[in-house]
N, CA and C atoms as an extended XYZ file, in Angstrom:
579
Properties=species:S:1:pos:R:3:atomname:S:1:resname:S:1:resid:I:1 pbc="F F F"
N       -36.395       -9.170       11.922 N   UNK     1
C       -35.022       -9.031       12.192 CA  UNK     1
C       -34.357      -10.023       11.001 C   UNK     1
N       -33.518       -9.425       10.036 N   UNK     2
C       -33.182      -10.195        8.911 CA  UNK     2
C       -31.772      -11.272        9.378 C   UNK     2
N       -32.062      -12.400        9.075 N   UNK     3
C       -30.808      -13.320        9.509 CA  UNK     3
C       -29.673      -13.214        8.197 C   UNK     3
N       -28.310      -13.077        8.596 N   UNK     4
C       -27.505      -12.941        7.612 CA  UNK     4
C       -26.959      -14.329        7.413 C   UNK     4
N       -26.975      -14.554        5.921 N   UNK     5
C       -26.695      -15.948        5.234 CA  UNK     5
C       -25.105      -16.091        5.207 C   UNK     5
N       -24.757      -17.251        5.520 N   UNK     6
C       -23.305      -17.433        5.807 CA  UNK     6
C       -22.565      -17.318        4.274 C   UNK     6
N       -21.324      -16.834        4.288 N   UNK     7
C       -20.673      -16.791        2.969 CA  UNK     7
C       -20.585      -18.043        2.423 C   UNK     7
N       -20.389      -19.106        3.009 N   UNK     8
C       -20.089      -20.242        2.395 CA  UNK     8
C       -21.631      -20.841        1.612 C   UNK     8
N       -22.639      -20.426        2.316 N   UNK     9
C       -24.146      -20.838        1.644 CA  UNK     9
C       -24.069      -19.792        0.321 C   UNK     9
N       -23.844      -18.698        0.518 N   UNK    10
C       -23.814      -17.685       -0.640 CA  UNK    10
C       -22.971      -18.320       -1.683 C   UNK    10
N       -21.849      -18.922       -1.534 N   UNK    11
C       -20.969      -19.566       -2.398 CA  UNK    11
C       -21.347      -20.445       -3.297 C   UNK    11
N       -22.267      -21.260       -2.535 N   UNK    12
C       -22.977      -22.586       -2.815 CA  UNK    12
C       -24.027      -22.280       -3.874 C   UNK    12
N       -24.657      -21.018       -3.369 N   UNK    13
C       -25.915      -20.489       -4.185 CA  UNK    13
C       -25.287      -20.178       -5.524 C   UNK    13
N       -24.386      -19.190       -5.561 N   UNK    14
C       -23.300      -18.810       -6.614 CA  UNK    14
C       -23.075      -20.070       -7.645 C   UNK    14
N       -22.643      -20.817       -7.238 N   UNK    15
C       -22.203      -21.906       -7.733 CA  UNK    15
C       -23.203      -22.604       -8.575 C   UNK    15
N       -24.323      -22.830       -7.819 N   UNK    16
C       -25.523      -23.204       -8.412 CA  UNK    16
C       -26.199      -22.334       -9.290 C   UNK    16
N       -25.914      -21.051       -9.740 N   UNK    17
C       -26.309      -20.406      -10.394 CA  UNK    17
C       -27.225      -19.180      -10.112 C   UNK    17
N       -27.153      -18.867       -8.791 N   UNK    18
C       -27.994      -17.695       -8.153 CA  UNK    18
C       -26.888      -16.485       -8.402 C   UNK    18
N       -27.110      -15.743       -9.327 N   UNK    19
C       -26.027      -14.571       -9.721 CA  UNK    19
C       -25.988      -13.442       -8.405 C   UNK    19
N       -27.526      -13.284       -7.845 N   UNK    20
C       -27.438      -12.343       -6.911 CA  UNK    20
C       -26.638      -12.997       -5.581 C   UNK    20
N       -26.497      -13.943       -5.383 N   UNK    21
C       -25.455      -14.395       -4.254 CA  UNK    21
C       -24.146      -13.777       -4.341 C   UNK    21
N       -23.804      -13.714       -5.332 N   UNK    22
C       -22.339      -13.168       -5.553 CA  UNK    22
C       -22.637      -11.605       -5.315 C   UNK    22
N       -23.787      -10.961       -5.666 N   UNK    23
C       -23.814       -9.573       -5.517 CA  UNK    23
C       -24.016       -9.155       -3.887 C   UNK    23
N       -24.421      -10.129       -3.272 N   UNK    24
C       -24.433      -10.112       -1.553 CA  UNK    24
C       -23.051      -10.271       -1.116 C   UNK    24
N       -22.293      -11.132       -1.579 N   UNK    25
C       -21.059      -11.214       -1.093 CA  UNK    25
C       -20.060      -10.119       -1.476 C   UNK    25
N       -20.172       -9.358       -2.668 N   UNK    26
C       -19.535       -8.146       -2.762 CA  UNK    26
C       -19.977       -7.150       -1.953 C   UNK    26
N       -21.341       -6.855       -1.963 N   UNK    27
C       -21.753       -5.823       -1.012 CA  UNK    27
C       -21.333       -6.070        0.631 C   UNK    27
N       -21.346       -7.075        0.912 N   UNK    28
C       -21.068       -7.441        2.305 CA  UNK    28
C       -19.631       -7.117        2.487 C   UNK    28
N       -18.679       -7.739        1.592 N   UNK    29
C       -17.142       -7.307        1.950 CA  UNK    29
C       -16.495       -6.032        1.058 C   UNK    29
N       -17.397       -5.327        0.505 N   UNK    30
C       -16.824       -4.333       -0.358 CA  UNK    30
C       -15.973       -3.273        0.313 C   UNK    30
N       -16.613       -2.597        1.471 N   UNK    31
C       -15.876       -1.702        2.279 CA  UNK    31
C       -14.443       -2.254        2.768 C   UNK    31
N       -14.523       -3.316        3.344 N   UNK    32
C       -13.378       -4.049        3.921 CA  UNK    32
C       -12.331       -4.060        2.983 C   UNK    32
N       -12.664       -4.759        1.889 N   UNK    33
C       -11.653       -5.086        1.085 CA  UNK    33
C       -11.118       -3.879        0.033 C   UNK    33
N       -12.146       -2.909       -0.196 N   UNK    34
C       -11.633       -1.570       -0.850 CA  UNK    34
C       -10.957       -0.770        0.249 C   UNK    34
N       -11.088       -0.783        1.455 N   UNK    35
C       -10.163       -0.005        2.322 CA  UNK    35
C        -8.836       -0.400        2.353 C   UNK    35
N        -8.695       -1.824        2.566 N   UNK    36
C        -7.471       -2.490        2.508 CA  UNK    36
C        -6.645       -2.115        1.309 C   UNK    36
N        -7.211       -2.287       -0.029 N   UNK    37
C        -6.674       -1.961       -1.113 CA  UNK    37
C        -6.127       -0.494       -0.998 C   UNK    37
N        -7.118        0.321       -0.846 N   UNK    38
C        -6.837        1.802       -0.779 CA  UNK    38
C        -5.497        2.202       -0.018 C   UNK    38
N        -5.676        1.426        1.230 N   UNK    39
C        -4.531        1.646        2.076 CA  UNK    39
C        -2.954        1.562        1.760 C   UNK    39
N        -3.048        0.369        0.755 N   UNK    40
C        -1.701        0.286        0.126 CA  UNK    40
C        -1.328        0.976       -1.105 C   UNK    40
N        -2.363        1.534       -1.949 N   UNK    41
C        -2.184        2.068       -3.287 CA  UNK    41
C        -2.440        3.508       -3.271 C   UNK    41
N        -3.277        4.008       -2.409 N   UNK    42
C        -3.605        5.487       -2.159 CA  UNK    42
C        -4.056        6.039       -3.543 C   UNK    42
N        -4.873        5.393       -3.979 N   UNK    43
C        -5.501        5.723       -5.643 CA  UNK    43
C        -6.933        5.077       -5.675 C   UNK    43
N        -7.849        5.928       -5.927 N   UNK    44
C        -9.337        5.562       -5.872 CA  UNK    44
C        -9.466        4.476       -7.197 C   UNK    44
N        -8.907        5.075       -8.348 N   UNK    45
C        -9.005        4.373       -9.630 CA  UNK    45
C        -8.151        3.110       -9.573 C   UNK    45
N        -7.228        2.956       -9.163 N   UNK    46
C        -6.386        1.838       -9.005 CA  UNK    46
C        -7.082        0.948       -8.100 C   UNK    46
N        -7.401        1.341       -6.816 N   UNK    47
C        -8.409        0.467       -5.852 CA  UNK    47
C        -9.374       -0.153       -6.500 C   UNK    47
N       -10.311        0.587       -7.508 N   UNK    48
C       -11.404       -0.020       -8.058 CA  UNK    48
C       -10.988       -1.124       -9.159 C   UNK    48
N        -9.877       -0.831       -9.983 N   UNK    49
C        -9.394       -1.668      -10.872 CA  UNK    49
C        -8.759       -3.015      -10.187 C   UNK    49
N        -8.291       -3.000       -8.905 N   UNK    50
C        -7.657       -4.090       -8.335 CA  UNK    50
C        -8.883       -4.923       -7.521 C   UNK    50
N        -9.783       -4.119       -7.050 N   UNK    51
C       -11.120       -4.876       -6.631 CA  UNK    51
C       -11.685       -5.562       -7.465 C   UNK    51
N       -12.046       -4.949       -8.765 N   UNK    52
C       -12.803       -5.719       -9.836 CA  UNK    52
C       -12.018       -7.048      -10.204 C   UNK    52
N       -10.494       -6.711      -10.599 N   UNK    53
C        -9.794       -7.841      -10.683 CA  UNK    53
C        -9.758       -9.234       -9.627 C   UNK    53
N        -9.864       -8.789       -8.462 N   UNK    54
C        -9.950       -9.583       -7.476 CA  UNK    54
C       -11.173      -10.640       -7.605 C   UNK    54
N       -12.330       -9.780       -7.946 N   UNK    55
C       -13.766      -10.413       -7.857 CA  UNK    55
C       -13.706      -11.464       -9.273 C   UNK    55
N       -12.934      -10.924      -10.183 N   UNK    56
C       -12.883      -11.719      -11.449 CA  UNK    56
C       -12.169      -13.044      -11.144 C   UNK    56
N       -11.219      -12.858      -10.519 N   UNK    57
C       -10.306      -13.986       -9.994 CA  UNK    57
C       -11.316      -15.059       -9.228 C   UNK    57
N       -12.149      -14.467       -8.257 N   UNK    58
C       -12.825      -15.120       -7.364 CA  UNK    58
C       -13.903      -15.874       -8.398 C   UNK    58
N       -14.625      -15.087       -9.329 N   UNK    59
C       -15.663      -15.847      -10.200 CA  UNK    59
C       -14.974      -16.927      -10.861 C   UNK    59
N       -13.781      -16.701      -11.278 N   UNK    60
C       -13.283      -17.875      -12.247 CA  UNK    60
C       -12.815      -19.072      -11.425 C   UNK    60
N       -12.545      -18.829      -10.398 N   UNK    61
C       -12.143      -19.872       -9.495 CA  UNK    61
C       -13.557      -20.958       -8.992 C   UNK    61
N       -14.501      -19.884       -8.580 N   UNK    62
C       -16.021      -20.528       -8.372 CA  UNK    62
C       -16.317      -21.397       -9.827 C   UNK    62
N       -16.354      -20.755      -10.789 N   UNK    63
C       -16.721      -21.437      -12.072 CA  UNK    63
C       -15.887      -22.623      -12.446 C   UNK    63
N       -14.789      -22.620      -12.242 N   UNK    64
C       -13.797      -23.794      -12.352 CA  UNK    64
C       -14.043      -24.918      -11.259 C   UNK    64
N       -14.692      -24.424      -10.112 N   UNK    65
C       -15.012      -25.467       -9.116 CA  UNK    65
C       -13.822      -25.851       -8.267 C   UNK    65
N       -12.777      -24.930       -8.200 N   UNK    66
C       -11.724      -25.098       -7.640 CA  UNK    66
C       -11.482      -24.453       -6.307 C   UNK    66
N       -12.508      -24.034       -6.086 N   UNK    67
C       -12.493      -23.206       -4.360 CA  UNK    67
C       -12.583      -24.107       -3.410 C   UNK    67
N       -11.662      -23.944       -2.596 N   UNK    68
C       -11.651      -25.087       -1.401 CA  UNK    68
C       -12.266      -24.286       -0.215 C   UNK    68
N       -13.417      -24.391        0.230 N   UNK    69
C       -14.559      -23.898        0.922 CA  UNK    69
C       -13.985      -24.449        2.493 C   UNK    69
N       -13.542      -23.415        3.181 N   UNK    70
C       -13.179      -23.964        4.749 CA  UNK    70
C       -13.833      -22.565        5.598 C   UNK    70
N       -14.937      -22.091        5.079 N   UNK    71
C       -15.487      -20.933        5.791 CA  UNK    71
C       -14.562      -19.696        5.817 C   UNK    71
N       -13.675      -19.568        4.728 N   UNK    72
C       -12.651      -18.600        5.023 CA  UNK    72
C       -12.565      -17.638        3.931 C   UNK    72
N       -13.787      -17.169        3.407 N   UNK    73
C       -13.693      -16.456        2.146 CA  UNK    73
C       -13.162      -15.182        2.143 C   UNK    73
N       -13.293      -14.359        3.309 N   UNK    74
C       -12.515      -13.065        3.506 CA  UNK    74
C       -10.995      -13.168        3.284 C   UNK    74
N       -10.696      -13.910        4.245 N   UNK    75
C        -8.980      -13.996        4.174 CA  UNK    75
C        -8.707      -14.749        2.656 C   UNK    75
N        -9.429      -15.187        2.220 N   UNK    76
C        -9.098      -15.654        0.661 CA  UNK    76
C        -9.055      -14.525       -0.326 C   UNK    76
N       -10.150      -13.819       -0.170 N   UNK    77
C       -10.195      -12.818       -1.270 CA  UNK    77
C        -9.088      -11.591       -0.757 C   UNK    77
N        -9.059      -11.259        0.409 N   UNK    78
C        -7.878      -10.409        0.961 CA  UNK    78
C        -6.580      -10.977        0.329 C   UNK    78
N        -6.156      -12.081        0.519 N   UNK    79
C        -4.723      -12.589       -0.237 CA  UNK    79
C        -4.788      -12.335       -1.594 C   UNK    79
N        -6.033      -12.543       -2.440 N   UNK    80
C        -6.056      -12.245       -3.819 CA  UNK    80
C        -5.558      -10.875       -3.904 C   UNK    80
N        -6.486      -10.025       -3.262 N   UNK    81
C        -6.326       -8.516       -3.529 CA  UNK    81
C        -4.758       -8.172       -2.965 C   UNK    81
N        -4.137       -8.619       -2.149 N   UNK    82
C        -2.872       -8.583       -1.583 CA  UNK    82
C        -1.909       -8.891       -2.478 C   UNK    82
N        -1.901      -10.145       -3.448 N   UNK    83
C        -1.091      -10.414       -4.446 CA  UNK    83
C        -1.372       -9.543       -5.713 C   UNK    83
N        -2.554       -9.013       -5.780 N   UNK    84
C        -2.756       -8.206       -7.123 CA  UNK    84
C        -2.158       -6.867       -6.701 C   UNK    84
N        -2.135       -6.466       -5.517 N   UNK    85
C        -1.415       -5.226       -4.970 CA  UNK    85
C         0.001       -5.076       -5.401 C   UNK    85
N         0.770       -6.310       -5.070 N   UNK    86
C         2.121       -6.752       -5.387 CA  UNK    86
C         2.386       -6.598       -6.602 C   UNK    86
N         1.490       -7.332       -7.586 N   UNK    87
C         1.544       -7.380       -8.981 CA  UNK    87
C         1.675       -5.978       -9.620 C   UNK    87
N         0.537       -5.194       -9.100 N   UNK    88
C         0.526       -3.840       -9.440 CA  UNK    88
C         1.998       -2.918       -9.338 C   UNK    88
N         2.605       -3.288       -8.166 N   UNK    89
C         3.563       -2.549       -8.011 CA  UNK    89
C         4.915       -2.938       -8.863 C   UNK    89
N         4.894       -4.258       -8.903 N   UNK    90
C         5.923       -4.964       -9.804 CA  UNK    90
C         5.868       -4.521      -11.329 C   UNK    90
N         4.675       -4.423      -11.727 N   UNK    91
C         4.325       -3.951      -13.109 CA  UNK    91
C         4.950       -2.637      -13.310 C   UNK    91
N         4.623       -1.827      -12.508 N   UNK    92
C         4.983       -0.339      -12.469 CA  UNK    92
C         6.280        0.046      -11.909 C   UNK    92
N         7.128       -1.074      -11.597 N   UNK    93
C         8.448       -0.887      -11.172 CA  UNK    93
C         8.468        0.318       -9.996 C   UNK    93
N         7.469        0.158       -9.090 N   UNK    94
C         7.448        1.129       -8.091 CA  UNK    94
C         7.046        0.405       -6.847 C   UNK    94
N         7.856       -0.321       -6.178 N   UNK    95
C         7.726       -0.793       -4.914 CA  UNK    95
C         7.750        0.396       -3.864 C   UNK    95
N         6.830        0.404       -3.276 N   UNK    96
C         6.768        1.647       -2.189 CA  UNK    96
C         8.164        1.706       -1.469 C   UNK    96
N         8.878        3.066       -1.509 N   UNK    97
C         9.923        3.146       -0.801 CA  UNK    97
C         9.882        3.602        0.477 C   UNK    97
N        10.958        3.381        1.587 N   UNK    98
C        10.783        3.912        2.746 CA  UNK    98
C        12.265        4.678        3.194 C   UNK    98
N        11.939        5.746        3.909 N   UNK    99
C        12.985        6.498        4.143 CA  UNK    99
C        13.957        6.884        3.070 C   UNK    99
N        15.308        6.553        3.442 N   UNK   100
C        16.271        6.944        2.547 CA  UNK   100
C        16.881        5.921        1.792 C   UNK   100
N        16.328        4.884        1.225 N   UNK   101
C        17.179        3.960        0.618 CA  UNK   101
C        16.298        3.308       -0.464 C   UNK   101
N        16.953        2.237       -0.892 N   UNK   102
C        16.168        1.466       -2.147 CA  UNK   102
C        15.421        0.081       -1.263 C   UNK   102
N        15.271        0.110        0.022 N   UNK   103
C        14.701       -0.985        0.808 CA  UNK   103
C        13.053       -0.863        0.547 C   UNK   103
N        12.481       -1.943        0.306 N   UNK   104
C        11.101       -1.886        0.296 CA  UNK   104
C        10.347       -1.831        1.460 C   UNK   104
N         9.532       -1.137        1.534 N   UNK   105
C         8.653       -0.813        2.802 CA  UNK   105
C         7.608       -2.006        3.084 C   UNK   105
N         8.250       -2.900        3.823 N   UNK   106
C         7.500       -4.212        4.110 CA  UNK   106
C         5.912       -3.709        4.717 C   UNK   106
N         6.167       -2.649        5.468 N   UNK   107
C         4.787       -2.441        6.413 CA  UNK   107
C         3.608       -2.026        5.336 C   UNK   107
N         3.975       -1.465        4.082 N   UNK   108
C         2.885       -1.145        3.096 CA  UNK   108
C         2.573       -2.334        2.618 C   UNK   108
N         3.400       -3.628        2.597 N   UNK   109
C         3.061       -4.606        1.933 CA  UNK   109
C         2.351       -5.769        2.597 C   UNK   109
N         2.550       -5.811        3.767 N   UNK   110
C         2.057       -6.851        4.741 CA  UNK   110
C         0.771       -6.859        4.782 C   UNK   110
N         0.147       -8.182        4.769 N   UNK   111
C        -1.451       -8.518        4.893 CA  UNK   111
C        -2.034       -7.923        5.881 C   UNK   111
N        -3.439       -7.652        5.928 N   UNK   112
C        -4.297       -6.861        6.618 CA  UNK   112
C        -4.170       -7.637        8.398 C   UNK   112
N        -3.966       -8.945        8.192 N   UNK   113
C        -3.918       -9.920        9.286 CA  UNK   113
C        -2.755       -9.442       10.301 C   UNK   113
N        -1.450       -9.121        9.449 N   UNK   114
C        -0.211       -8.902       10.078 CA  UNK   114
C        -0.039       -7.406       10.535 C   UNK   114
N        -0.540       -6.553        9.800 N   UNK   115
C        -0.654       -5.093       10.255 CA  UNK   115
C        -1.854       -4.495       10.828 C   UNK   115
N        -1.799       -4.703       12.404 N   UNK   116
C        -3.016       -4.399       12.744 CA  UNK   116
C        -3.167       -3.072       12.977 C   UNK   116
N        -4.298       -2.427       13.421 N   UNK   117
C        -4.646       -1.009       13.405 CA  UNK   117
C        -3.603       -0.219       14.256 C   UNK   117
N        -3.216       -0.615       15.437 N   UNK   118
C        -2.182       -0.157       16.376 CA  UNK   118
C        -0.715        0.305       15.554 C   UNK   118
N        -0.297       -0.787       14.719 N   UNK   119
C         0.866       -0.631       13.848 CA  UNK   119
C         0.467        0.361       12.906 C   UNK   119
N        -0.583        0.449       12.354 N   UNK   120
C        -0.962        1.214       11.141 CA  UNK   120
C        -0.806        2.736       11.719 C   UNK   120
N        -1.359        2.964       12.914 N   UNK   121
C        -1.340        4.340       13.686 CA  UNK   121
C        -0.013        4.737       13.872 C   UNK   121
N         0.923        3.795       14.456 N   UNK   122
C         2.294        4.161       14.562 CA  UNK   122
C         2.990        4.583       13.464 C   UNK   122
N         2.931        3.748       12.479 N   UNK   123
C         3.448        3.876       11.147 CA  UNK   123
C         3.041        5.210       10.479 C   UNK   123
N         1.696        5.522       10.735 N   UNK   124
C         1.117        6.758        9.979 CA  UNK   124
C         1.828        8.012       11.038 C   UNK   124
N         2.125        7.712       12.117 N   UNK   125
C         2.599        8.734       13.136 CA  UNK   125
C         4.007        9.172       12.661 C   UNK   125
N         4.783        8.072       12.360 N   UNK   126
C         6.081        7.960       11.955 CA  UNK   126
C         6.259        8.768       10.595 C   UNK   126
N         5.389        8.549        9.790 N   UNK   127
C         5.434        9.200        8.319 CA  UNK   127
C         5.105       10.577        8.665 C   UNK   127
N         4.337       10.826        9.417 N   UNK   128
C         3.929       12.249        9.652 CA  UNK   128
C         4.858       13.081       10.506 C   UNK   128
N         5.626       12.601       11.375 N   UNK   129
C         6.749       13.156       12.098 CA  UNK   129
C         7.727       13.466       10.855 C   UNK   129
N         8.150       12.233       10.218 N   UNK   130
C         9.208       12.530        9.391 CA  UNK   130
C         9.072       13.546        8.391 C   UNK   130
N         7.927       13.612        8.054 N   UNK   131
C         7.472       14.965        6.943 CA  UNK   131
C         7.567       16.250        7.620 C   UNK   131
N         7.483       16.327        9.132 N   UNK   132
C         7.466       17.655        9.768 CA  UNK   132
C         9.181       17.918        9.822 C   UNK   132
N         9.938       16.752       10.013 N   UNK   133
C        11.370       16.764       10.089 CA  UNK   133
C        12.024       17.386        8.703 C   UNK   133
N        11.522       16.802        7.582 N   UNK   134
C        11.883       17.069        6.381 CA  UNK   134
C        11.636       18.625        6.065 C   UNK   134
N        10.646       19.123        6.725 N   UNK   135
C        10.418       20.743        6.637 CA  UNK   135
C        11.599       21.592        7.169 C   UNK   135
N        12.140       20.920        8.162 N   UNK   136
C        13.164       21.623        8.808 CA  UNK   136
C        14.534       21.734        8.018 C   UNK   136
N        14.618       20.998        6.915 N   UNK   137
C        15.793       20.892        5.998 CA  UNK   137
C        16.246       22.400        5.347 C   UNK   137
N        17.123       22.589        5.146 N   UNK   138
C        17.409       23.700        4.081 CA  UNK   138
C        16.764       23.572        2.669 C   UNK   138
N        16.061       24.421        2.034 N   UNK   139
C        15.140       24.302        0.902 CA  UNK   139
C        15.853       23.303       -0.017 C   UNK   139
N        17.082       23.647       -0.526 N   UNK   140
C        17.887       22.873       -1.523 CA  UNK   140
C        17.860       21.373       -1.475 C   UNK   140
N        18.308       20.896        0.001 N   UNK   141
C        18.283       19.771        0.386 CA  UNK   141
C        16.876       19.046        0.556 C   UNK   141
N        15.954       19.808        0.933 N   UNK   142
C        14.557       19.454        1.203 CA  UNK   142
C        13.913       18.970       -0.439 C   UNK   142
N        14.255       19.923       -1.142 N   UNK   143
C        13.591       19.797       -2.574 CA  UNK   143
C        14.300       18.501       -3.148 C   UNK   143
N        15.668       18.064       -3.171 N   UNK   144
C        15.936       16.846       -3.524 CA  UNK   144
C        15.343       15.679       -2.945 C   UNK   144
N        15.570       15.680       -1.518 N   UNK   145
C        15.124       14.598       -0.695 CA  UNK   145
C        13.553       14.282       -1.010 C   UNK   145
N        12.628       15.245       -1.264 N   UNK   146
C        11.126       15.059       -1.640 CA  UNK   146
C        11.240       14.590       -3.047 C   UNK   146
N        11.970       14.993       -4.006 N   UNK   147
C        12.011       14.377       -5.431 CA  UNK   147
C        12.265       12.805       -5.321 C   UNK   147
N        13.589       12.498       -4.509 N   UNK   148
C        14.029       11.370       -4.496 CA  UNK   148
C        12.856       10.259       -3.831 C   UNK   148
N        12.604       10.545       -2.415 N   UNK   149
C        11.913        9.698       -1.793 CA  UNK   149
C        10.310        9.597       -1.944 C   UNK   149
N         9.819       10.768       -2.056 N   UNK   150
C         8.302       10.842       -2.115 CA  UNK   150
C         7.850       10.688       -3.646 C   UNK   150
N         8.676       11.464       -4.551 N   UNK   151
C         8.284       11.123       -5.931 CA  UNK   151
C         8.973       10.263       -6.702 C   UNK   151
N         9.931        9.481       -6.048 N   UNK   152
C        10.718        8.459       -6.676 CA  UNK   152
C        11.370        8.634       -7.929 C   UNK   152
N        11.949        9.905       -7.982 N   UNK   153
C        12.776       10.346       -9.244 CA  UNK   153
C        14.104        9.740       -9.081 C   UNK   153
N        14.799        9.584      -10.172 N   UNK   154
C        16.136        9.240      -10.135 CA  UNK   154
C        16.948       10.410      -10.018 C   UNK   154
N        18.157       10.362       -9.661 N   UNK   155
C        19.132       11.387       -9.609 CA  UNK   155
C        19.297       12.160      -10.711 C   UNK   155
N        19.388       11.463      -11.835 N   UNK   156
C        19.213       12.063      -13.338 CA  UNK   156
C        17.906       13.086      -13.532 C   UNK   156
N        17.008       12.576      -13.151 N   UNK   157
C        15.677       13.158      -13.332 CA  UNK   157
C        15.695       14.569      -12.413 C   UNK   157
N        16.318       14.338      -11.068 N   UNK   158
C        16.464       15.536      -10.096 CA  UNK   158
C        17.217       16.582      -10.596 C   UNK   158
N        18.419       15.985      -11.164 N   UNK   159
C        19.190       16.752      -12.074 CA  UNK   159
C        18.648       17.727      -12.915 C   UNK   159
N        18.026       17.003      -13.950 N   UNK   160
C        17.297       17.935      -15.049 CA  UNK   160
C        16.293       18.717      -14.383 C   UNK   160
N        15.514       18.402      -13.408 N   UNK   161
C        14.494       19.308      -12.835 CA  UNK   161
C        14.934       20.440      -11.971 C   UNK   161
N        16.160       20.517      -11.597 N   UNK   162
C        16.709       21.367      -10.427 CA  UNK   162
C        17.680       22.389      -11.173 C   UNK   162
N        18.405       21.832      -12.312 N   UNK   163
C        19.217       22.487      -13.083 CA  UNK   163
C        20.679       22.383      -12.469 C   UNK   163
N        21.002       21.355      -11.640 N   UNK   164
C        22.091       21.169      -10.929 CA  UNK   164
C        22.638       19.818      -11.637 C   UNK   164
N        24.156       19.680      -11.340 N   UNK   165
C        24.676       18.328      -11.488 CA  UNK   165
C        24.249       17.189      -11.009 C   UNK   165
N        24.409       15.894      -11.371 N   UNK   166
C        23.878       14.805      -10.749 CA  UNK   166
C        24.915       14.672       -9.408 C   UNK   166
N        26.201       15.231       -9.412 N   UNK   167
C        26.894       15.109       -8.053 CA  UNK   167
C        26.342       15.960       -7.281 C   UNK   167
N        25.720       17.207       -7.482 N   UNK   168
C        25.343       18.108       -6.620 CA  UNK   168
C        23.959       17.752       -5.995 C   UNK   168
N        23.444       16.952       -6.931 N   UNK   169
C        21.991       16.536       -6.291 CA  UNK   169
C        22.454       15.282       -5.472 C   UNK   169
N        23.257       14.514       -5.740 N   UNK   170
C        23.738       13.243       -4.751 CA  UNK   170
C        24.383       13.943       -3.501 C   UNK   170
N        24.905       15.140       -3.513 N   UNK   171
C        25.422       15.560       -2.287 CA  UNK   171
C        24.601       16.243       -1.377 C   UNK   171
N        23.544       16.886       -2.080 N   UNK   172
C        22.398       17.525       -1.327 CA  UNK   172
C        21.532       16.373       -0.632 C   UNK   172
N        21.348       15.296       -1.457 N   UNK   173
C        20.578       14.016       -0.896 CA  UNK   173
C        21.517       13.704        0.274 C   UNK   173
N        22.687       13.625        0.379 N   UNK   174
C        23.589       13.048        1.264 CA  UNK   174
C        23.437       14.095        2.640 C   UNK   174
N        23.772       15.087        2.340 N   UNK   175
C        23.588       16.216        3.557 CA  UNK   175
C        22.210       16.417        3.957 C   UNK   175
N        21.189       16.049        3.280 N   UNK   176
C        19.905       15.897        3.734 CA  UNK   176
C        19.735       14.844        4.903 C   UNK   176
N        20.299       13.584        4.589 N   UNK   177
C        20.088       12.472        5.312 CA  UNK   177
C        20.935       12.749        6.621 C   UNK   177
N        22.124       13.418        6.528 N   UNK   178
C        22.934       13.643        7.843 CA  UNK   178
C        22.334       14.563        8.516 C   UNK   178
N        21.589       15.839        7.743 N   UNK   179
C        20.988       16.563        8.847 CA  UNK   179
C        19.732       16.144        9.357 C   UNK   179
N        18.823       15.092        8.532 N   UNK   180
C        17.683       14.496        9.205 CA  UNK   180
C        18.116       13.812       10.638 C   UNK   180
N        19.254       12.878       10.265 N   UNK   181
C        19.814       12.090       11.361 CA  UNK   181
C        20.098       12.931       12.771 C   UNK   181
N        20.980       14.079       12.397 N   UNK   182
C        21.172       15.111       13.479 CA  UNK   182
C        19.819       15.609       13.994 C   UNK   182
N        18.839       15.834       13.401 N   UNK   183
C        17.811       16.447       14.019 CA  UNK   183
C        17.171       15.375       14.883 C   UNK   183
N        17.004       14.295       14.464 N   UNK   184
C        16.461       13.195       14.868 CA  UNK   184
C        17.180       12.793       16.455 C   UNK   184
N        18.535       12.824       16.355 N   UNK   185
C        19.200       12.615       17.535 CA  UNK   185
C        19.115       13.754       18.442 C   UNK   185
N        19.288       14.972       18.095 N   UNK   186
C        19.310       16.104       18.822 CA  UNK   186
C        17.860       16.113       19.820 C   UNK   186
N        16.774       15.730       18.893 N   UNK   187
C        15.371       15.665       19.610 CA  UNK   187
C        14.934       14.646       20.218 C   UNK   187
N        15.950       13.284       20.350 N   UNK   188
C        15.686       12.159       20.900 CA  UNK   188
C        14.332       11.522       20.213 C   UNK   188
N        14.184       11.696       19.074 N   UNK   189
C        13.119       11.190       18.346 CA  UNK   189
C        13.277        9.674       17.744 C   UNK   189
N        12.346        8.751       17.971 N   UNK   190
C        12.209        7.427       17.804 CA  UNK   190
C        11.578        7.093       16.559 C   UNK   190
N        12.268        6.725       15.389 N   UNK   191
C        11.692        6.587       14.090 CA  UNK   191
C        11.367        4.998       13.906 C   UNK   191
N        11.320        4.247       14.982 N   UNK   192
C        11.045        2.964       14.692 CA  UNK   192
C         9.945        2.670       15.835 C   UNK   192
N         9.184        1.452       15.516 N   UNK   193
C         8.215        1.105       16.504 CA  UNK   193
C         8.455       -0.223       17.024 C   UNK   193
């Protein structure tokens, strides 16, 4: 039976010059960190970039000797990844949007420790239910709502893509939201957890 070497020992070995120790750390935590990043960005390429960037930061910190070891390697690298995800969205001016406004979707930005599996399942179910409700809207309203919320397009872009005025696009969005609220209340659907 193979005994698993503790993260803190692997870190000490790496600092002492054992490159394989870092490989072991990466292999050990690869799936957990990659899954966490992917759950926030929904893109394999961006996930790989952020994952690599996180480990570059880890390597720099370890080589500088500024890592404060308290047996908390995984939470530390998860925090680094979380900050890089936020930086990614800021850089691209694309904070994840939620339902019908300019409010940030805090659920998608919370750390792994704050968003437990049950909350994620509930959030996924709400997102799924909301998509089904959107399908019940008249086509012109549904089209504008999807462009605005899911594709993050401006009303000017929506206007150009649909061939209607900005005011018409705004009106369709307004009616789409009114109709969604009506469908929700008529069916006693709860969109919060």
